[in-house]
N, C-alpha and C positions, 0 to 999 in steps of 0.2 A: 590820584591818592586812593590807596585801597582801602576799603572800610572793614575793619576786623569785628568780629561777633564778639560782644560783651558777655562773658559767662558769670553769674553771681557766684560769691564764694559758698563753697559747699554744695553747688549744684551738681546733680548726678546725671552726667550726660548719657550714661548708657540707659537710663530709665526715662529721661526726657530729652531726647537729641534736639540739638539746635540747628537750624538750617533749613535750607529748602529741600525739594523733592530730589531724590538720586537721579543723576544724569544717566546711569547705566540702564538700558532697558532690558527687559527680561528676553532670553535667548531660547531656543528650543530645548536646550539643556535644562533649564529652570521648570519646563512644563512636565508634570508627571501624568503619565497616561494611567487609565484606571487598571490596566494591566500590569502596572508597575507596584501593585499594592505590596505591603511588606507581608501580609498574611499569604502563605503559599494557596491555601484552600478559597480564600477570596480571589486571588489571581487566576486560579483554575476556572471558577465559576464566570467571572468577568471575561475569559479569552473566549467564551462562546456567546456570552449574553452582550457583551460589548466588543465585538470582534474587531481586530484589525487585519489587513492583509497578511501580517506576519502569523497571527494567530489561526487564521482560517486556513492558511497552508500547513500550520502544524497540526491541525485536526484532521486535515485531508491525509497527510503522511501518516499519522497515527491509523488511519482506516486502511492504508496500503499495508501497514505492518501486520495488523491484526488479522487481516484477510489472508495475507500470506502465511502467517503464523498458523492460522485454522487449517490451512492446506497440509502443512507440513505435519501438524499434529494428527490429521486425519490418516496420513501415510503411516505415522506412527502406530495407530490403532492396527492398521492392517499388518505391519511387519512384525507385531507382538502377538498375532494371532488372536486379537480381541475384538474382531470386526462384530461379532455376535455376542459380545459380553453383556450387552442388554438385548435379550432376544426379541423384545417387542418394542413398539413405537406408538405413541409417545411416551408411554410407561416404559420404565427400564425392566420390570417383570410384569407378568399379567396382573399382578395384585398390588403393585407399588411403583410410583414414580421415582423412588429412590433406591440404590442398590439394597437388595434384600437377598438372603441365602436362597440359592436355586440349586436343584439337585444336578443339573446338566451343565453348570457353567461355574468356573472358578471365581471367586471374590475378586482376585487381582485383575482378570480380564474385565470384570464387571465395573470396576473403579476406572480402569483405563478408557473405557468406552463411555462411561457416565462423564468423566472429567472432560472429554472432548466435546460431549453435548453441552456441558456448562459454558464452555468458551463460546458457544453460539450467543450466548447473552452478552457477553463481552463486546463481541463484534456488532450485535445490534445496537448496543448502548452507544459505542463509538460513531455508527452511522446516523443515529438518532440525533446525537450532538452536531454533527455535520450538518443535518438539515436545519436544526435550530439556529446555528450559527449564520447559516445563509440567510434564513429568515430575518434575522436580527440586523443584517447588514443595511446600510442605507447610503446611497439608493439600492435597492434589492435588485439582483442580477439574475435574470431568469435563466441565463445560460449556466451559471451555477446551480440554480434549483433543482433542474432536472437531473444533473449530475449526482447531487447529492441524494435525491430522492430514489435514485437506483439502487443506492446501498441497502436501507432497509428493506425495499421491496425483493432485492436479490436474495438477501439473507434469509427472509421468511420462505422465499421459494427454495433456497437450500435446504432449510431444515424440513420442508415438505419432502424433497427429493430424498433426504436422509431416510425418512420414513419408507419410501419406496426401495431404498437399498436394503434395508433390513428385511422388508416383506419379501423381495425376491432372493433372500439368502445370499447377499453378497455377489450377485450376478456381475460379471466383470464389465458389461456395458454400461449398468447404472453406476458402479462404482467409478468408472472411467469418466462419465459425464459428471459425477459430483465434483471431480477435480476440474475438469474444463469449465464448469459454471464459476468455481472460483477465479479461474484466469480471466473470465470476463469481468468479474466484480473488481478484481485487482486493476484491470485496465480502466474501468470507470473511475476508481478511486485515484489512480494517477493522472487521468486527465483533469479530475477536480483540482488536485494539487497543482498541475501545470496552470490551468485556467485561472486559479485564485490569484496568480501573480501577473496576470495579463489583463489587458482591456478587452472590450467586446467589439471592437473593430475588426475588420476583414483580416484574416490571416495574410502575412506577408512572408514569403519564403526568403531566408537568408542565403541559401545557395542557390546553384543552378538547378532548373526544375528537373533535369535528368537526375541529380543527385538526390532529390526529394523522392522521385519516383523509385530509385534504388532503395531508398529507406524503407518505403512501403513494401517493397519486394522483400526486403530483408525480414520486416516484421511478419509478413505471411509466411516466410520459410521457417521463422521461429516457432509460429503457431503450428505448423504442420510437424514440427519437430516434437512439440509437445503432445500432439495426437498420436504420433508414432511411440513415443514413450509410454502413453496410456495402453496401447495396444500390446507393447513389450511386457508391461507390469500385469495386464489381463492373462498373458500367456505363461508368465514365469511362476516361481514357487510360492511367492508371498500372496497367498489369496485371502488372508484375514480370518479363516476358520477353515477346519478339515471338511466342512460340508458345502464350501463354496465351490462353485464351478469355474472352469477355465475356458478361454478361447480354445478352440480346437485348431490351432495352427502350429507351425513348425517354430520352435523357439529360436533356433539358429538363423531362419530365414527373416523373422521379423526383427532381430537384433542386428543383422546386417543392413536391412533397409533403414533402421533407425541410425546406424554408423553412417550410412551414405548420406542421408539428409544433414547429419552434423557436419559433413565435409562441405555440403553446400553452403550452410549457415555461415561457418567459418570463412569460406572462400568470398562470400558476399560482405561479411563484416571488413575483411581485409581489404577489399576492392573499395568499399566506401570509405575506410580510413584513409587510404593512400589517396584517393580522389579529393578528400577534404583537406589534405595536407597540401597537395599540389595546387588546389584552387584557393589556397589562403583563406579557407572558410572560418567563421568566427570560432574563437576558442572554446565556448561551451559545446559546440558541435564535435569538434575533434576530440574533446576530453570524454564526451559520452561514446563515441566509437571506440576509443581506446579501452574505455572500462569494459564495454561490451565483450571486446575481444579477450581481454583479461579473464573475465568471469567464464567466457566460453572455454578457454584453454583449461581452466581449474575444472570445470565441469567435465571435460573430456578425460582428464586424469582420473578423476572418481570413477567415471562410467567404465573406462578400461580396466581398472582396478577392480572393481566389483564384478566384472564379467570373468576375469582370470581367477578371482577368489572363490568363485560359485555363488556369487550374489549374497554376501552376508547381510543380514538386517540393517546393521549400523550404517554401512555404505549406501544401502538403497535409501535410508532415510536422508543422508548427506544429499544424495544424487536428487531427491525430491526437492530439497531445499535449493539445490543448486539451480534445479529448473525454474522455480520462481523467481530467484535472483536474475537469471538470464532473461526470463520475459520481462521483468521491470526495467533491466537495463535497456532491452530493445525498445520499449515504450519510451523511454528517456531519449534514446537516439532520434526516435522520429519527431517528438516534440521539440528537441533543440534545432530542428531544420527549418522552423519557422518561428515567426513572432506576431504579436498583436500589440496595438496601441496601448502603452501602459496606463492604468489608472491614475488619475490625478487625485487631489483631495480638494473637490468643491465643497461648498457650503451645503450642509445637509449630508456629509459623508457618514461613515459609521461613527457612533458616540465616541470611541476612543481616537480616532484619526482627526476628528473634528477638534479636540482638545489640543492636539499637537500643531494644529495650524493656527493657534492664537498667536 
């Protein structure tokens, strides 16, 4: 015989429910992470104060973007002839940190150069947030800490090198090194992004060892391509200012050398892509190689177009953007050829992920 609950007349069951506890247990969908807060500002603060793997990777990717962005805007300063828009460093003019009328510099050039200097603070802020997020993770991962710490240290070094660029009147060597230091920072930021989604166990290759070696050879060739591009830029017409010096090289010869390295890079990429498909490598590795080949071909179109159109400033800027994208895509290929034991969610994990484990 089933017992039925007796409810008095006039009883409001919505206010005073009758019966035992609900049989349905909470699921992960019922648990709200701190980063799911309705207020976007609070959500932003919690993304690094109570970091999860997802938010940590988000900040690492933000650092990749801002470091690539300032490398491109730096090229924009050069192609607009604003390299000495602020003729002194760290002040913009001898008497002011802010742009001020100067008899030998146009205000437009001054604002362009000063705007690029201001972007340094944005890049530094993102780097500092990455360090804070790593420090707030529990358990703390030393492998991430040193990668994150490279960012503010490298950005400060870049700022000091920028002062050297100005003091040497845009010497092509110092200008070229300015860009190459940025590529090193982008590599550190990308490794932080990749490692944030992995564990700290030994790296395990997911392809044949020879394919992994081919990936490293490809990355080295891409870096050599960037160096050759810097030499071409230091020899070409866009010096950043009429007072800047140039490399005393034959522009035709260095442009041909640059093109030859392009052929090597594209050939290595195609060989790696073909080998990955033949060996039935994991899909992420194949997709990364295919994406790299795509951006290389697009970059080649831009490069040849700017060459035949006498190197217009807009295409030079697009070419620098393409160079940073090619570098990031090559880094993605290398990190897709290995994996590490993924992080679990043990007791004492980061505050946000511990909540999800309830």
